[in-house]
C-alpha positions in Angstrom: -14.2 9.6 44.2 -16.5 10.1 47.9 -20.2 11.8 47.5 -21.7 14.1 49.8 -25.3 15.5 49.9 -26.5 18.4 51.1 -29.9 17.6 51.8 -32.4 20.7 51.1 -35.3 18.7 49.8 -36.0 19.1 45.8 -33.2 21.0 46.3 -30.4 18.7 47.5 -27.5 18.4 45.5 -24.0 16.1 45.5 -20.5 17.5 46.6 -18.0 15.2 44.3 -14.6 15.3 46.0 -11.8 13.6 44.4 -8.0 13.7 42.1 -8.9 14.6 38.5 -12.4 15.5 38.3 -12.1 18.1 36.0 -11.9 15.9 33.4 -14.6 13.9 33.9 -17.1 15.1 31.7 -20.4 13.4 32.7 -20.2 14.7 36.3 -20.9 18.4 34.8 -22.9 17.3 32.0 -25.8 15.2 34.2 -26.4 18.8 35.8 -26.9 20.8 32.8 -30.1 22.2 32.1 -29.3 22.9 28.8 -26.4 23.2 25.7 -25.5 26.7 26.9 -22.6 27.0 29.8 -21.0 30.4 31.0 -17.9 29.6 32.8 -16.6 32.6 35.1 -13.1 32.2 36.4 -10.4 34.8 36.9 -7.1 35.7 35.6 -5.1 33.6 37.7 -7.4 30.2 37.2 -7.9 30.5 33.8 -4.4 29.4 32.0 -4.5 26.7 34.4 -7.7 25.1 34.1 -10.3 26.8 31.8 -8.9 24.5 28.8 -9.3 21.4 30.5 -13.1 22.3 31.8 -14.0 23.3 28.4 -12.8 20.1 26.8 -15.2 17.7 29.4 -18.2 20.2 28.1 -17.6 19.5 24.7 -20.5 20.0 22.6 -22.1 22.8 24.4 -22.4 26.4 23.8 -19.6 27.6 25.9 -19.3 31.3 26.7 -16.0 31.7 29.0 -16.1 34.9 30.9 -12.6 35.8 32.9 -12.6 38.4 35.8 -9.8 40.1 37.4 -8.3 38.3 40.6 -8.6 39.3 44.1 -11.0 39.9 47.0 -10.7 43.9 45.5 -12.3 43.0 42.6 -15.7 41.3 44.4 -18.0 44.3 43.8 -21.1 45.6 41.3 -18.5 46.5 38.2 -16.8 43.2 37.9 -20.2 41.5 38.7 -21.8 43.5 35.6 -18.5 41.8 33.6 -20.5 38.0 34.1 -23.7 40.0 32.5 -22.1 41.5 30.0 -20.8 38.2 28.8 -23.8 36.0 29.1 -26.2 39.1 27.1 -23.9 39.8 24.5 -23.8 35.3 23.7 -27.4 35.9 24.2 -27.9 33.1 26.9 -31.4 31.8 28.3 -32.7 30.8 30.8 -31.6 27.2 30.0 -28.5 28.2 30.6 -25.6 26.8 33.4 -23.0 29.0 34.8 -19.8 27.1 36.3 -17.8 29.1 38.4 -14.2 27.9 38.3 -12.1 29.4 41.0 -11.6 30.4 44.6 -14.1 32.2 46.7 -14.4 35.4 44.8 -15.5 33.4 42.0 -17.8 31.1 43.6 -19.3 33.9 45.4 -19.6 36.2 42.4 -20.4 33.7 39.8 -23.6 32.1 42.5 -24.7 36.0 42.8 -25.0 36.4 39.3 -26.8 33.0 38.7 -29.3 34.0 41.1 -30.3 37.4 39.2 -29.5 36.6 35.5 -33.1 35.9 34.1 -34.5 36.0 38.2 -32.3 32.6 38.5 -30.3 30.5 36.3 -28.6 27.2 37.7 -24.6 27.5 38.6 -22.5 24.6 39.7 -19.0 25.1 41.9 -15.9 24.0 41.0 -13.7 25.5 43.7 -10.2 25.2 43.0 -8.6 27.0 46.7 -9.0 25.1 49.8 -10.9 27.5 51.5 -13.6 27.8 48.7 -13.2 23.8 48.8 -14.1 23.6 52.5 -16.4 26.1 52.7 -18.0 29.0 50.4 -18.8 26.8 47.5 -21.0 24.6 49.7 -24.0 26.1 51.1 -25.6 28.7 48.6 -24.1 31.9 50.3 -23.5 34.3 47.2 -22.9 37.9 46.8 -20.5 41.2 46.7 -18.6 43.4 48.7 -20.1 47.1 50.3 -17.1 49.5 50.8 -18.8 49.6 54.3 -18.6 45.7 55.2 -18.3 42.1 53.8 -20.6 40.5 51.6 -23.5 42.7 52.6 -25.1 42.4 48.6 -26.1 39.1 48.2 -28.6 36.3 47.8 -29.0 32.5 49.4 -28.9 30.4 45.9 -27.9 26.4 46.0 -25.9 25.0 43.2 -26.6 21.9 41.3 -23.7 20.1 42.2 -20.0 21.2 43.7 -17.1 19.3 41.8 -14.2 19.6 44.1 -10.9 18.5 42.4 -7.9 18.2 44.7 -5.7 17.6 42.2 -5.8 21.6 41.6 -4.2 22.2 44.9 -0.6 21.2 43.6 -0.6 24.6 42.1 -2.5 26.7 45.5 0.3 29.0 46.9 1.1 28.4 50.8 0.1 31.2 51.8 -3.7 30.5 49.7 -3.6 27.0 51.6 -2.7 28.5 55.2 -6.2 30.6 54.5 -7.8 27.3 53.6 -6.4 26.0 56.8 -8.5 28.7 58.8 -12.1 27.2 57.9 -11.0 23.8 58.5 -10.1 23.9 61.9 -13.3 26.0 62.7 -15.0 22.6 62.3 -13.0 21.3 64.6 -13.7 24.6 67.0 -17.2 24.8 67.1 -18.6 20.9 66.4 -15.9 18.6 66.0 -13.5 18.0 68.5 -11.8 15.2 67.6 -11.0 16.5 64.4 -8.3 19.4 66.2 -6.5 16.5 67.4 -6.6 14.7 63.9 -5.5 18.0 62.7 -2.8 18.6 65.2 -1.2 15.3 64.0 -1.3 15.6 60.7 -0.8 19.4 60.0 2.8 19.0 59.0 1.5 16.3 56.1 -1.3 18.7 55.0 0.8 21.6 54.5 2.9 19.5 52.8 0.3 18.9 50.6 -0.4 15.4 51.6 -3.3 14.4 49.2 -4.8 11.6 50.6 -4.7 13.7 54.4 -6.2 16.5 52.7 -8.9 14.8 50.8 -9.6 13.6 54.4 -10.0 17.0 55.8 -11.9 18.5 52.5 -14.8 15.7 53.2 -15.0 16.2 56.8 -15.4 19.6 56.5 -17.8 19.5 53.9 -19.5 16.4 56.0 -19.8 18.7 58.7 -20.9 22.3 56.8 -23.3 19.9 54.8 -25.5 18.8 57.9 -25.5 22.4 59.3 -27.0 23.9 56.0 -29.1 21.1 56.1 -30.9 22.0 59.0 -30.3 26.0 58.5 -30.4 27.0 55.3 -30.5 30.8 55.7 -28.5 31.2 58.8 -31.3 31.7 61.4 -29.8 29.9 64.2 -27.3 27.0 64.1 -25.4 28.1 60.3 -24.4 31.0 62.4 -22.2 29.1 64.4 -20.2 28.6 60.7 -18.7 32.5 61.3 -16.4 31.7 64.2 -14.0 34.3 64.4 -15.7 36.1 61.4 -17.2 38.8 62.7 -13.4 40.3 63.9 -12.0 38.7 60.8 -14.6 40.9 58.6 -14.0 44.1 60.4 -10.1 43.4 59.7 -10.8 42.8 56.0 -13.1 46.0 55.6 -10.8 48.0 57.2 -7.6 46.8 55.9 -9.1 47.1 52.4 -10.3 43.8 50.9 -7.5 42.0 49.8 -4.8 43.2 52.0 -5.1 40.5 54.5 -6.8 37.1 52.9 -10.1 36.0 54.3 -8.6 33.1 56.0 -5.8 35.4 57.6 -8.3 37.7 58.8 -10.5 34.7 60.0 -7.0 33.0 61.9 -6.5 36.2 63.5 -10.8 36.6 64.3 -10.1 33.3 65.6 -7.5 34.1 67.8 -10.0 36.8 69.5 -13.0 34.7 69.8 -10.5 32.3 71.7 -9.1 35.1 74.1 -13.2 36.1 74.7 -14.2 32.5 75.3 -11.5 32.5 77.7 -12.3 35.9 79.4 -15.6 34.8 79.6 -15.1 31.6 81.5 -16.1 29.4 78.8 -12.9 27.6 77.7 -9.8 27.3 79.7 -6.5 29.3 79.6 -5.0 25.8 78.5 -8.0 25.2 75.5 -7.2 28.9 74.5 -3.8 27.9 73.8 -4.4 24.7 72.1 -6.3 26.5 69.5 -3.9 29.0 69.0 -1.1 26.7 68.7 -2.9 24.8 66.1 -3.5 28.4 64.0 0.0 29.1 64.4 0.8 25.3 63.2 -1.0 26.2 60.0 0.8 29.2 59.1 -2.0 31.4 59.9 -1.8 35.2 61.3 -3.2 35.0 65.3 -2.6 38.7 66.1 -4.8 41.7 65.1 -3.2 44.7 62.9 -1.8 46.8 65.2 -3.0 49.7 63.2 -6.8 48.7 64.5 -8.0 50.4 67.3 -11.0 49.1 69.5 -13.1 51.9 68.2 -12.3 50.8 64.5 -13.5 47.0 65.7 -16.6 48.1 66.7 -17.7 50.8 63.7 -16.7 47.7 61.5 -18.6 45.3 63.8 -21.6 47.0 63.5 -22.6 46.0 60.1 -21.9 42.4 61.1 -24.8 40.7 59.3 -25.2 39.0 62.5 -26.1 42.4 64.2 -30.0 42.0 65.3 -31.9 45.3 66.6 -28.6 47.4 67.2 -27.1 44.3 69.1 -24.2 42.9 68.2 -24.1 39.2 68.4 -20.6 36.6 68.4 -19.8 33.5 67.5 -17.6 32.1 70.7 -17.0 28.6 72.3 -19.2 27.4 75.1 -16.7 24.2 75.3 -14.2 23.0 72.6 -15.8 21.5 70.0 -19.2 23.5 70.8 -20.2 27.1 69.2 -22.9 29.7 70.5 -24.5 32.9 68.5 -24.8 35.3 71.5 -25.0 38.7 72.5 -24.9 37.8 76.1 -21.7 39.4 77.4 -20.7 42.1 79.6 -19.4 45.1 77.2 -16.1 45.3 79.2 -15.3 41.8 77.9 -15.4 42.8 74.6 -13.2 45.6 75.5 -10.9 43.9 76.7 -10.7 41.3 73.9 -10.2 44.1 71.6 -7.5 45.7 74.0 -5.5 42.4 74.1 -1.7 42.1 73.7 -1.9 39.1 71.5 1.5 39.4 71.0 2.7 39.0 74.3 0.8 36.1 74.2 2.3 34.2 71.0 5.5 35.2 72.4 4.6 33.3 75.6 3.5 30.3 73.4 6.6 30.5 71.0 9.6 30.6 74.2 
């Protein structure tokens, strides 16, 4: 087992990474405020891992809340199911919420913990690669709104993140690729040597090579922990973690939550960020192509939906959380391994990026 730390002073917390951690009762019990525990999971994960977690929490008063599975359920109505379960079982302020699932479960359980009786403790137990390397770390919680993704929520840090790499054995290939989008992101924005490592090991990662996946998870979590420790509430540096996300969130919102997986939308959004960075002259066409090849190698889409127009993108991007004083800010690459958040770009470059022929670009790469 590897242990990392998110350094936030008195609110610092550990990230445990290893195989078989669901069965290690002490990892959980050392972080419980009281005897009451509310496990929040979903219909897909519950049959696989809920009993194992309950066994590790023996001796506790456990309430299990099983949510429907999918991004389309990340809303107020589903959030109420968590409150209904906790209130019906009379959970008090010393309860601990445990999020057992992917990013949707983690975001919603964390938001519920932030709100229940004005704040109770919670622990993240992410079960998808994407949630293990990104959404479970850093305290971003929330739900979607029909007009924008993750627009209602709170910054609320967990007491611990328990990453059991063994659960990835049951992860569908599509979900694995979606998680790799966030792994690749760290190489692009702050760890250029990581890109080379990913290029060498992508086939093995997609083949569920557990030691290599553990390395990728640890390196990704370490990068995010460093950023969160410096900028918890995304006032500056942390926003660079959103490479490709402004374009990607527009895709998710327009297409309907859950039609494209979050990581798939981020993959296409990252391709657009690479293209725009190239058009600004910040990275070369060869560097753009390197990033695109890695995304394709990970099994990710790099072509935006054909049914989305420039106007569709601009409409959805206008409600992005990085918009300040009416000005759209984007995360782009100043160079490979270095990201920047900027609103200083010519409108015609953005328009050209939105209208670029990504299908032809991919065809050239694959020829």
